[in-house]
N, C-alpha and C positions, 0 to 999 in steps of 0.2 A: 350744809347744803340741802335745800329743799328740792332742787331739779330732779327729774326723775327721767326714765326711758322715753326717748324721743322728744324731750322737751326743748323747747327754744333754748339754745346755747349760745351760739355766736353768728351773727351775720358778718359775712366778708364784704367789708367796705373798701373797694380796689379803686387805684388811682394811678396816674402816670407819674406822681411825685410824692413818694411816701414821707420824705422829710418835711415837705412843706404841709402835707395834711395832717401830720403829727403835731406840727407848730400851731395850726388852727384849732385843733382839739385842746392843746393846751391854753389857748387864748379863751376858750370857753370854760376853762377850769378844770379840765380833765389831766390825768396823769398817765400817758401813754408809757408802757414799759420799754425798756431799751430795745433796740432793733435786734431781732433774730433773724435767721436765714433757714428758709428750706431747701432740701437737696436739688429740688427743680427750678431754683433761681429766682423765687420771690422772696421778699422781705416782708417782716411782720412786727406789728407793735400793738399792744392788747391794752384796752381800757378796761380794766378788772373790776367786776363786782363779786359779791358773795356766790350767787347763783348762776350768773351767765357774763357774757362780756361781748364788747364790739372789738373785732378784729380789723386793723387797718393793714391793708396789703398793697404792695407794689412789686413790680419786677425790678430785681435789682443786677441780674446777670442773665441776660437773653441767650447766652450760650447753653445755658442748662435747661431751657424750657421744654426742649423735645424729650427729657428723661421720662421713661415709661416704667411703671410699676410692674412686677411680675405677670399681672393681669392685663397689663397693655394700657391701662389708664394714664394719661399724660397731664398731670394737674397744672403744670406750668404753661402748657399749650392752652388749656381751658380758658385760664385767666388772661392769657395774652390775647386770645379770640374776644373774650368779654371786652377788654379794654380797646379793641380795635373798633367796638361798636359804640361804647360809652364809658364813662365812669359810674361808680355807684356800687350797689348791692349785687354781687356776682352769685352769691350762693348763700344758703343758711344751714349751718351746721347743727345737728341735732345731738343731745346729751346721750350718753351712754356709759355704762359700766361693763357691757358685754356686746360689742360691736357685731360679732358674728351671730349671736342669738337674736339681736334685735332686727339684723338683716333677714334672717329667716322669718321672723314674725311679719315684717312688711312684704316679702316676697310672697308670702302665703295669702296676702291680701291683693296681689296683682301687681306690686312695684317691681321693676326689673333693676337688675343691679349692673353697674358698669365695673365692678371688680372691687377688690380690696387694696388697700395701700397702707403698708407698715413702714414707719420712717422714724428717725431720731432727729432732734432738734437741740442744738448746743443752748444753754442757758447760763446765765451768769447772775447769781442772786445779789440782793442789796448788800449782803455782807462780804461780796467778792468772791463766794466759792462758785467755782465752775462745775457744771454737771450736764445732764441731757433730760429733756423731756422725751418720752417714748409714747408714741401715737399710733393707733389704728383708726382707719378710715374706711367706711363702706360707702363707695360712691352710688348715688341714686341720681342718675343724669337722665333728663328729658330732653331728647334730642330735638323734637319739635319746638320746646318752649325752654331753652337752655337757661333761662333766668328764673326759671321755677325749679331749678335742680338743688339737690341737698346731698349732704353726707352724714352718715352716722359716724360720730367722734368718740372714740375712747381714749381717754387719757390713762396711761398705766402707771404713771407718777403724777398724780394731781399735784402733790405737794411742791412741784416745780413749775406750776402754772398757777394756782391758786395760793400765791404768795402773800403772807399777812401784810406785809408793807406795800404790797400793789394794790389791796383791797380798798384803800382809802382815796376818795376823789376828793380834791380840794375844794369843789364846787358842792360837795355833800350829796351827789348823785348816789343811788343805792342798787340800782338795777335796771335791766330793760323789762317794761312792763308789756309792750305789744311791738309787732311789726306789721306795716301795711303793704299790702299789695294793690296793684292796679290790673284789671283785666277787661277788656271790652266784651268778651263772651264769657260770662260766668258759668254757663253750662258746659264749656269746653274745658274748664280747668277745675271745676269742683269735684270730679272723680279722683283725680289725683290726691287732693287734700283729703278726701274721704277714705282713701285706700291707705295713705300714710298712717292716719291718726284713726280712723274708725268713724264710722257714721255717727256714733254718739257723742263724738267730740265736735260736730258741726252744727251749726245754729245758723237760722236766716236772721238778718239784720237788713235794714232798709237799704236797697241797692247793693246788696251783696250777701256775704255770709262770714261768720267767724269761727274759728277753731280753737278750742282749748287745748293747751298743751302744758305739761308739767312745769315748763320754764316761762310762761307768758302765752300770751294770746295771739293768733294772727287773724288780720282783718282783711278780707278780699273784697274789694269794691270795684262797680262798674265805673266807667270814667264820669258819668254824671255824679255818681256818689263820692267820687274822689274830689271832684271840684267842689262839691257841697261841704265834705268833711274838712277840706282845707282850703275854705273860701278866704280870699284875702292873703294868700301866701303863694309865692311862686313855687312851680313845681319842677321835678328834675327834667333835665333835657332828656329826649327820647321816651318819656314815660308813656306815650300812647303808641309806641312803635310794636310793642310785644308785650304780653304779661309779664310783669316785674314787680320786685319789692321796690317802695318809694319812700317809705319813711319809718324811722325808729322812735318809739315813745319810751322815755327813761322816766323812772320815779325820783322825784326832787322834794325832799322834806322842806327845804329852804330856798324858796324862790328868791328872795331877797339877797341870797348869797349869790346865786346862779347870776341874777340881774347884775350884781357888782361887778363880776367877772366880765360879762358881755359889756358892760358900759365902759369898764376901765381898758378894755382892750379893743373897743371901736368894732366890736362885733355886731352886725346889724340883726335885729330880732323883733318880731311882732308879738303882740299878746291876743289869746283866744281864750276868753273866758279866764279859768284859773290856770292856763297854760302858758308858757312861752315858747315861741317857735323861732328856730334858726333855719332859714330856708336855703336852698342851693345857691351857690356852689360852695358856700363855706365848710358844711359838714361833709362833702365828698359827693355832691349831685344827689344828695338825699334831702328830705326834711327832716329835722332833728327836734322833737318836742319834749320839752321839760314840764312834767305833770306833778301835782301833789300825790 
């Protein structure tokens, strides 16, 4: 793994129907992991790559969503509140091998913490072995712009997440290259990104800025920039309502293989230069772009 501290690790693509979303990802040639469950009532299936992954998430048991961590954060309630607004990317998780140390670093740059969440999740490996993933989260919630929230994620037993049999995607996709955000007022959101990753990580681009992380780039565009960058593609429902993540770019060495899955399974897509794009709602109210 080449991902490092605070690198783009996994966006949470949240949906009202996890089974249906996982089926749509299989139609695109991915192989989501078997369904797991969090103690706060959400279900999860992962599209795994060597350095990062896409987490598909839905609420499986609403009776558990008010469960709070010792610090008082209610993860299930946060996801339920997001889904009351829209489907799509609720948060971006940041890679860590020391959640508490990385939390101290971002707090020193002015980012507030909503507390720590330590939990275990049952895992069944491909060979039938049952065990547990052990995880520490440091919640970085932006109350004014909740869809810009993050959490630092430390996997204490990564061998139960990055399982060799789960890293191969049938469509040949090898990882997340970038995540795109839309924001009407760039000046209002830039300070958060600069505080999280440092000023040196932030670079100006037309109609926005980019942020280099150890696990991939973040692209933050104003509304005109979004419409230019994704011209000819329908955009997620609600993308103009508040600053939010709207698109994931994945690396795909064999676009012909991806195209064959999309054609065979009647998944609508468009081309944009060398890239293939699947528009909402199929990937979960996001744009999913396959690029070389």
